[in-house]
N, C-alpha and C positions, 0 to 999 in steps of 0.2 A: 444638231450636227456635231456640236462640241463633244457631247458624251460619246458619240460614235467614234470620233477621232481618238478620244482618250482610250477607248476599248481597243482600237486598232494599234495604238502605240504599245499598250500592255501586251497584246498578242504578238506583235512584231518582236519586241524585246525578249519575250519568253521563247519565241521560236528560235531566235538567234542563239540564246543561251542553251536551249535544248539541242540544237543542231551541233554546236561546238562541243558540247558535253559528249554526245554520241560519237562524233568523229574522232575525238582525241581521248576517249575513255581508256584505250589500250595503253596510254602513257602511265596510267595508274598501275597497271600490271607491271610495266617496266620498272617502276619504283620498287615494288616488292621483290621482283626478280633480282634487281641490283642489290637490295639489302641482303638477300640470301647469299648471293655470289660473293659479296664483300665479307660476309660473316664466315663463309666456308674457307675463303682465302686459299683456293686450290692453286698450287704452284704450276699446274699444267704439265705439258709434255717437256721432258728434259733432254730431248734429242738435240744435240748441239753441233751436228754435222755442219761444218763451216762452208759457206758458199762465197763466191766471189761477186762483189758488188761495186757498182759505180755510184758515187755520190754526186748529184748535180745541184749546183747552187746558182740560181738566177739572181743576179745582183745589178742594181742600178744606183750608182753613187752611194756605196756602202763602205767607204774606206774606214770609217770609225769602228765598225762592228765585225766586219767579215773575218778579221784575223783571229778573233776569239772563237768564232765558230769552227774555223779550220783547226785551231789548236785542240778544241774539244773532240773533233773527229779523230785527230792523230793520237789522242790519249785514250782511245777506246780499248777496252779489254777484249780485243778481238785480233786475230792474226793480221798484222800490218800489211802483209803482201796480198791480202784479199780485199783491200779497200783502196780505191783510187778516187781522188777528189777532183772534180771538174767544175770550174767556175765560168759562166758566161757573163762577161761584163757587158751588159746590154745598154747601149746608148749612154755610156758613162762620160761625165765631164770632169771627174775627179781622179784620184789615184787608186781606185778600186782594183784594177787589173794588177798594178805593181804590188800592192799590199798582199793580194791573194797569192800572187806568184812567189813572193818572198816567204809567205807562210807555208808554201809547199804544195800548192794546188796547180793543176794543169789549167791554164787560162786561155780562153778564146774571146776575143772582142767582137762584138756585133754592133753594127750601125745601120739601123733601118728606121726611118721616121714614118714610114707608111704602115708597116706591120708592128704596132706597138702593143706590148702586153706580155705578161709572163708566159702565156701559152706559146707564143711565137718564139720566145727565147728558149724554152724547153725543147721545142721541136728542132730548133737550130742545133742545140748542143747534142741531142740524141742522134740526129743524123750525122753530125761530125764524129761522134764516137763510133757509130756503125761504119763510117767510111774510113776513119784513120786508126781506130783501135780495135777493130773486129777480132784480131788475133787473141785479144785478152779474154774473150768469151765470158762476158759478164752475165750472171744469171738473173740479176735484178738491178733496178735503179732506185736509189733513195732520192727524194726531192726535199730540199730545205730552202727557206728564205735566209738571207744573209744575217739577219738579226738573231737567229736561233742559237741555242747552246744545247749540247747533248750530254745527258748523264753518261758516265763512263761505261755503263753496261748496255747502252741503248741498242747498238747494232747486234750484240750477242743475243739480247732478248727478242728483237725483231726476227732474227735468224731462226729462233726456235719456232715462232709462229709460222714463218715461211716454210719450215720443214713439215708443218702439219698439212700442207697442201694449199694454203691460201695464196692466191696470186696477187692480191692487192691487200695491203695492211695499213691501217692507221694506228696512231699511238696516243699516249697520255700527254695532253698539252697543258703545261704549266706556264707561269708568267714570270718574266724578269722584273717587272715593275708594278706588281699588284698594289703596292702601298703608295703609289704616287698621288692618285686622286680617285674620285668616284667613277670617272670615265674609264680609266685603265682597269680599275677593279671590276667594273660592270662587264667589260669584255672577258676578263680573266675568269670571273665566276661562272659566266655562261659556258666558256670552253671546258672548265672543270666539270660542270653539270653535263655537258654534251658527252664528255668522255665516259664518265662513270654511271650516268643515269639514262643515257640513250644508247651509246655504242656498246657498253658492257652487257646490258640485257639483250641487245640484239645478238651479240656473240653467244651468250648462254642459250638463247632460244634458236640458235642456228639460222637466224635471219641475216640480212646483209647490213653491214655498217656503212658509213660514208666517210670519205676523206674530207679534210677541212683545211684547204689552202696550203698547208705545209706539214712536214713531219710524217711522210708516208713512204711506202715501198711498193714498187710495181714490178712484177715479173717481166723479164725481157720478152717472153713470148706474147704477153698482152700488148706490148708496144708494137711488136712485129705484126700481130693480127690487125691492129688498128691502122698500121701504116705510119707510125710515128705518133707524135702528140698532136692530135687533130682538133683539139678543143680550144676555141678562141672566143667564146662568149665572155661577158664581163665577170662571170664566176665560173672559171674553167674547172675548178675543183668539183663543184656540185654537178656540173655538166658531165664531167668524166664519170662520177659516181653513178648518176642516173643512166647514162648510156651503157655502162657495164652491167648494171642491175637488169636493165631491159634485155640484155643478151643472156642473162642467167648467171652472171658472175656473183659470187658471194664474197663480199669484202670483209676482212677480218679486223680485229682490234687487239692490240697488245698493250695491256694496262701496265705492264712492268717496264715498258720502254718509255722513259720520261724525257721530254725536252722542254725547253723554256723559250718563250719569244716575247718580244716587246709590243705593248699595246699603245695606241694613241692616247694622248693626255689632254689635248685641246678639243673643244667641242667642234671647231671648224674642221679639224682633221677627221674626227669621228663622223661628223655629218657627211663629208664627202665619201669616206670609205663605205659607210653603210648605205649611202645612196647608190653607190656602184653595186653593192651586194643585192639591194632590193631590185634594182633594174635587172641585174643578172638573173635573179630568181624568176622574174617575169619572162625573161628571154628563154630560160630553160623550160618553164611551164609551157610556153608557146610552142617551142620546138620539140619537146619530148613528152608533153602531157598526154597526148593521144597514145603513145607507146606504153606509158606507165599504166594508164587506165585500161588499155587492152590487155596488159599483163595480169591485171586483177581478175578479169573475167574469162580469160582463155585457159584457165586451169593449169597454169605453169606451176612448177614447184616453188618458184619464188614469188607467187602472187601476193603473199603478205608483205614481202619486201617492196613490191611495186606499190601496194597501198600505203605503206609507211612513207615511202619517198614522195608519193603524191601529196600526202598530208604535210610533208616537210616543205615542199616547194609551192604548195597552193597559197595564193595571196590572201591568207586569212586576216592579216593585219589590215589589208585594204577593206575587207568586209566589215571588220570592227570599226574602222574609221568612218565608213559610209553610214553605219548604224549610229555612230555618235553624231555625225553631221545632221542626219535626219532628225534625231531627237532635239538637237540644238536649233534647227530651223523651225521646228514646231513650237519650241519654247519661245523663240523670238516672235513668231507670228502671234502667239497668245499674249505675249507681253505688250505688243503694240496693238492689241485689241482687234486683230484680224478675225479671231474667233470669239464667240460669245462666252463659251464655257471656260472659266478660269481654272477649272479642274485639270485642264491640259497642262498648265504650268506645274501643278503638283505632280502630275503623272510623269511628265518629261524630266522634271527635277529628280524625282525618285528613281526613275529609270537610269539616268546618267550617274547618280551617286551610287546606286547599287552596282552598276557595271564597273565603275572605277574601284569600288570597294572589293568586289570579287576578283577583279584583275590584279589589284595590288596584293590581296591576300594570297592568291595562287602563286604569284611571282615571289612573294616574300617567303612562302613555305619552301618553294624550290631552292631559293638562294640559301635559306637557313639550313635545310637538310644538307645541301652540298657543303656549306661552310663547316658544319659540325663534323661531318664524316671525313672531310679532306683537311681538317684543321692543321694537322702537323705538316702537311705539304704546302700550305699557303705561307709564303715568306712575308710576314707582315705582323705588326704588333697586334695584341689581342683586342684592344679597343677599336682599332681600325677594322679588323675583321668583322666585328659586331656592327660598326657604323656603316660599312659598305654593304652589309646584308640588308640594312634598312633602305639604303639608296638604290639597291639593285633594281627594284621594280620601277623606280623613276627612270633609270637608264633604259629599261625595256620599253617604257611608255613613249620614249622619244622616237621609237620605230614608227609610230602612227603617222606623224607628219611626213616622215621620210618615205613611207610607202606610198603616200599620195603624190608627193613631188616627183618620185621616181617614175610614176606612171606617165607623166607628161614631159619630163625634162630629158634632153639628150645627154647621155653620160659618156665620158671618155675615161680610159684607164690612166691614172696618174700615180706616181710613186709617193710614199709617205716617208719622210726623213726619220731615220733611226739614230738615236743619240745616247742610248743607255749602254754604256760600256761596262760589262761585268764578265766575270769568268765563272765556270761551274763551281769553283771553290767558294764563291759567295753564297751558294745555296746548300752547303753542307752543314 
């Protein structure tokens, strides 16, 4: 019996490895496409026909940082009369509203303890704009978090991509606090990788990108077609992306539009935030998985985008964790002599170590390549860049227990305090 179980373990581990390799092999193509695109350094379309935009900032107790964001928006190299800044001070108990108003924003306060979350705040502000400022005829809405900072050319660059016909556009996400510790660096490195090695090749291949929480632009017509901001799952950004892709929308990416945001630095903050993300991905997969999978097989023009997003939201971390747990249980069973064949211990030990080794290696390579190619844009000392490349796989490994806990635990949206007060001048 023991030898049979050893064989089953080997076959199971090989099957999981082969399955994942096949499902995600297209990401290797993405890497080569990104290399070529970065080498070509194509400046793209130079059509700068200026459009009128509303900037929406959903803020909750952000008095420390929101002033710098508004300042960076007002300092844009873009016609000032074509940018209006709106702040929804959502259930604030500090001076966010006053600070934002003094900085030059149009501020609306919202107090609703039942409908809590960024999605509700965005919908409230969009409907307020449509009701009270309809005469201004905004062509698009920018969405930012209060801790963000914009490069001075951000809106001008996004406007160029907007003029190419993209109705939803995401941008290059950099970090305000990459150098704080391995947690903030882990977040930042992933977002850099996501921008240049996932969204850039998607853009080159005329597939659809995806927005990521903040730093994006949505055409006013998209909002009208949807009936406002109707996405209220725990990850409203990926929900919005998936729903638009199912409808056939192609989301664009503007790599020359750079913004900075603040990442969590304590493991407690990080755990809770990523727990919400993991739960939100489960929610999106449950609610939209059928539509995505249907898009793959119904011969739509965006069927590859549907496949790509299916792979993005599919709970692969959970499958990996289940695989590790199964190997671990068999190892313990053999250790306590529940099976006669001690070869099971060697088999499971080898399987676990090989799995960890491969996973670490892949994550390290992704982090290393991203660090090398984005070296000049990472605001951090050289030795820290190298050190955080080494710790990046460890940061990604922590998603394993998070994915399991998120499956069973009820999660509510909670704000994360932002305390890194910097200006755009600090990144020049």
